[in-house]
C-alpha positions as CSV (number, residue, x, y, z in Angstrom):
1,M,-167.2,-16.8,46.8
2,A,-170.1,-19.1,45.8
3,S,-172.4,-17.6,43.3
4,S,-176.1,-17.7,44.1
5,T,-178.8,-18.1,41.5
6,A,-181.8,-15.9,41.8
7,P,-185.0,-17.9,42.2
8,V,-187.4,-18.0,39.3
9,Q,-190.6,-16.1,40.0
10,L,-193.3,-18.4,39.0
11,G,-196.8,-17.3,38.1
12,L,-199.0,-16.2,35.1
13,T,-196.2,-14.0,33.6
14,H,-193.7,-16.8,33.7
15,F,-196.3,-19.2,32.4
16,L,-197.0,-17.0,29.4
17,A,-193.3,-16.5,28.7
18,Q,-192.7,-20.2,28.7
19,A,-195.9,-21.2,26.9
20,D,-195.8,-22.6,23.4
21,G,-198.0,-21.8,20.4
22,L,-200.8,-24.2,21.4
23,A,-201.0,-23.0,25.0
24,K,-201.2,-19.4,23.8
25,F,-203.9,-20.3,21.3
26,L,-206.0,-22.0,24.0
27,L,-205.6,-18.9,26.2
28,I,-206.8,-16.7,23.4
29,V,-209.8,-19.0,22.9
30,L,-210.7,-18.8,26.6
31,L,-210.3,-15.0,26.6
32,S,-212.6,-14.7,23.6
33,M,-215.2,-16.9,25.3
34,S,-215.0,-14.7,28.3
35,V,-215.6,-11.5,26.2
36,I,-218.5,-13.2,24.4
37,T,-220.1,-14.3,27.7
38,W,-220.0,-10.9,29.3
39,Y,-221.2,-9.2,26.2
40,L,-224.2,-11.6,26.1
41,I,-224.8,-11.1,29.8
42,A,-224.8,-7.3,29.5
43,S,-226.9,-7.1,26.2
44,K,-229.5,-9.6,27.3
45,A,-229.9,-8.1,30.8
46,Y,-230.5,-4.7,29.2
47,A,-232.8,-6.2,26.6
48,N,-234.8,-8.1,29.2
49,W,-235.2,-5.0,31.4
50,R,-236.4,-2.9,28.4
51,L,-238.8,-5.7,27.3
52,R,-240.2,-6.0,30.8
53,R,-240.8,-2.3,31.0
54,S,-242.5,-2.1,27.6
55,A,-244.6,-5.1,28.4
56,S,-245.9,-3.6,31.6
57,Q,-246.8,-0.4,29.9
58,F,-248.6,-2.1,27.1
59,L,-250.6,-4.5,29.3
60,A,-251.7,-1.6,31.5
61,R,-252.9,0.3,28.4
62,F,-254.4,-2.8,26.9
63,W,-256.7,-3.6,29.8
64,D,-257.6,0.0,30.3
65,A,-258.6,0.5,26.6
66,P,-262.3,0.9,25.8
67,G,-262.1,-1.6,22.9
68,L,-259.9,-3.3,20.3
69,A,-260.1,-0.3,18.0
70,S,-258.3,1.8,20.7
71,V,-255.7,-0.9,21.1
72,A,-255.2,-1.1,17.3
73,S,-254.7,2.7,17.1
74,H,-252.1,2.6,19.9
75,L,-250.2,-0.2,18.2
76,E,-250.1,1.8,14.9
77,S,-248.7,4.8,16.6
78,A,-246.4,3.2,19.2
79,G,-245.4,0.1,17.3
80,V,-244.5,-3.3,18.6
81,R,-241.9,-3.3,21.4
82,D,-242.5,-6.5,23.3
83,P,-244.0,-10.0,22.9
84,F,-247.4,-9.0,24.3
85,S,-247.9,-6.1,21.8
86,H,-246.5,-8.3,19.0
87,M,-249.1,-11.0,19.8
88,T,-251.9,-8.5,20.0
89,H,-250.8,-7.0,16.7
90,Q,-250.8,-10.4,15.0
91,G,-254.2,-11.3,16.4
92,L,-255.8,-8.1,15.2
93,Q,-254.1,-8.4,11.9
94,A,-255.4,-12.0,11.6
95,A,-258.9,-10.8,12.4
96,D,-258.7,-8.2,9.7
97,Q,-257.4,-10.7,7.2
98,Y,-260.1,-13.2,8.0
99,R,-262.8,-10.6,7.3
100,N,-261.2,-9.8,3.9
101,K,-260.2,-13.4,3.0
102,T,-261.0,-14.7,-0.5
103,G,-260.7,-18.4,0.5
104,Q,-258.3,-19.1,-2.4
105,R,-255.2,-19.6,-0.2
106,L,-254.4,-22.4,2.1
107,I,-253.5,-20.0,4.9
108,E,-257.1,-18.7,4.8
109,S,-258.7,-22.0,5.3
110,G,-260.5,-23.0,8.5
111,S,-262.9,-21.2,10.9
112,A,-262.2,-17.8,12.5
113,D,-261.0,-19.5,15.7
114,E,-258.6,-21.7,13.8
115,F,-257.4,-18.7,11.8
116,L,-256.8,-16.7,15.1
117,T,-255.1,-19.7,16.8
118,R,-252.6,-20.1,14.0
119,A,-251.7,-16.4,14.2
120,L,-251.2,-16.4,17.9
121,R,-249.1,-19.6,17.7
122,R,-246.9,-18.1,15.1
123,A,-246.4,-15.0,17.3
124,I,-245.4,-17.2,20.3
125,N,-243.0,-19.2,18.2
126,H,-241.4,-16.1,16.8
127,D,-241.0,-14.5,20.2
128,T,-239.7,-17.7,21.8
129,A,-236.9,-17.7,19.1
130,R,-236.1,-14.1,19.8
131,L,-235.9,-14.6,23.6
132,E,-233.6,-17.6,23.2
133,Y,-231.0,-15.5,21.4
134,G,-227.5,-16.2,22.8
135,H,-228.6,-19.2,24.9
136,T,-226.9,-21.7,22.6
137,M,-223.6,-19.8,22.8
138,L,-223.8,-19.5,26.6
139,A,-224.5,-23.2,27.0
140,S,-221.6,-24.1,24.6
141,I,-219.2,-21.9,26.5
142,A,-220.3,-23.2,29.9
143,S,-219.8,-26.8,28.8
144,S,-216.6,-26.5,26.7
145,A,-214.5,-23.9,28.6
146,P,-213.5,-26.3,31.5
147,F,-212.4,-28.9,29.1
148,I,-210.4,-26.4,27.1
149,G,-208.7,-25.3,30.3
150,L,-208.1,-28.9,31.3
151,F,-206.5,-29.6,27.9
152,G,-204.2,-26.6,28.4
153,T,-203.2,-28.0,31.8
154,V,-202.5,-31.4,30.5
155,W,-200.4,-29.9,27.7
156,G,-198.5,-27.7,30.1
157,I,-197.8,-30.6,32.5
158,Y,-196.5,-32.7,29.7
159,H,-194.0,-30.1,28.6
160,A,-193.0,-29.4,32.2
161,L,-192.3,-33.1,32.8
162,V,-190.3,-33.3,29.6
163,N,-188.2,-30.3,30.5
164,I,-187.6,-31.7,34.0
165,G,-186.6,-35.1,32.6
166,M,-184.1,-33.4,30.2
167,S,-182.6,-31.3,33.0
168,G,-182.0,-34.5,35.1
169,S,-183.4,-32.9,38.3
170,G,-186.5,-34.5,39.8
171,S,-186.7,-32.8,43.1
172,L,-190.1,-31.7,44.5
173,D,-189.4,-28.0,44.0
174,Q,-188.5,-28.6,40.4
175,V,-191.7,-30.4,39.7
176,A,-194.3,-28.5,41.8
177,G,-193.6,-25.1,40.2
178,P,-194.2,-26.0,36.5
179,V,-197.1,-28.2,37.3
180,G,-198.7,-25.5,39.4
181,E,-198.3,-23.1,36.6
182,A,-200.0,-25.5,34.2
183,L,-203.1,-25.5,36.5
184,I,-203.6,-21.9,35.6
185,M,-205.3,-23.0,32.4
186,T,-207.8,-25.1,34.4
187,A,-208.5,-22.1,36.7
188,L,-209.1,-19.9,33.6
189,G,-211.4,-22.4,32.1
190,L,-213.5,-22.5,35.3
191,A,-213.5,-18.7,35.5
192,V,-215.0,-18.5,32.0
193,A,-217.5,-21.3,32.5
194,I,-219.0,-20.3,35.8
195,P,-220.5,-16.9,34.7
196,A,-221.8,-18.6,31.5
197,V,-223.6,-21.3,33.5
198,L,-225.1,-18.8,36.0
199,A,-226.2,-16.5,33.1
200,Y,-227.7,-19.3,31.1
201,N,-229.8,-20.5,34.1
202,F,-230.9,-17.0,35.0
203,F,-232.0,-16.0,31.5
204,N,-233.5,-19.5,30.9
205,R,-235.7,-19.1,34.0
206,A,-236.6,-15.5,33.1
207,N,-237.7,-16.7,29.6
208,R,-239.8,-19.5,31.1
209,V,-241.6,-17.0,33.4
210,L,-242.2,-14.6,30.5
211,L,-243.4,-17.3,28.1
212,S,-245.8,-18.6,30.8
213,E,-247.3,-15.1,31.2
214,L,-247.4,-14.8,27.4
215,D,-249.3,-18.1,27.1
216,G,-251.8,-16.9,29.7
217,F,-252.3,-13.6,27.8
218,A,-252.7,-15.6,24.6
219,H,-255.7,-17.5,26.1
220,D,-257.2,-14.2,27.3
221,L,-256.7,-12.5,24.0
222,F,-258.2,-15.5,22.1
223,A,-261.2,-15.5,24.4
224,F,-261.6,-11.8,24.1
225,M,-261.5,-11.8,20.3
226,S,-263.3,-15.0,19.5
227,T,-266.3,-14.5,21.8
228,G,-267.1,-11.1,20.4
229,I,-266.6,-9.0,23.5
230,Q,-266.8,-5.3,22.6
231,M,-268.6,-6.3,19.4
232,E,-270.1,-2.8,19.0
233,Q,-266.7,-1.2,18.7
234,T,-265.3,-3.8,16.3
235,Q,-268.4,-3.8,14.0
236,S,-268.9,-0.1,13.9
237,R,-265.3,0.6,13.3
238,P,-263.4,-2.2,11.4
239,I,-259.9,-2.6,12.7
240,R,-257.4,-1.9,9.9
241,M,-254.0,-3.0,11.0
242,Q,-251.0,-1.8,9.1
243,A,-247.8,-3.7,9.0
244,V,-245.7,-2.8,12.1
245,A,-242.0,-3.7,12.0
246,V,-240.9,-5.9,14.8
247,P,-237.6,-4.8,16.2
248,R,-234.9,-7.4,16.4
249,E,-233.0,-8.0,19.6
250,A,-229.5,-6.6,19.6
């Protein structure tokens, strides 16, 4: 009676069982990239939602306030929670520092408009850096994950062809199975890179929209503070801004 050999079940399980140390290392790298990508997607999505909500609340309160003194009191009690409140806090603090300047430091040089411009520019630069948190990592994963997967595929095909050559059997069914298994690494690389690319483009566009709105608000705030609107409130009640801690993005 002729003995029949059970067919080998090819797939991810068989590929992992036959993979060497380098292939398993590349697989761990891709899985780590995937975990980092989805963590950044979740954390930045929540942070952007919370930032948008805080910004809308602050802007509504800012434009409904009777004067800068009321805005300063609100910031001292509620704190800085978004780029718009941070910029306003820096502008009010700069105005207070300019009134009390001694002229003995380089940072105190220049006119009131120049002093305020520097403060607003520093606030924009600071918030831009905070908003771009994680973008470099997403871009790096999106660009490198496909090549890591491709390298794993090439390595797997090389070993498959070596094993086939040593076995002396070069039929199509003996070649197609191992080569098809090696392509799993390329598929995993693409599965890691595609969410990273989409997330990077989404958050990059969201940041551009927010920074455009912040730039427009900076012009309004500069005009509001430099032209002396609501001068009665600001002169009768000097705005004393205390240091407010700016929360860092998780």
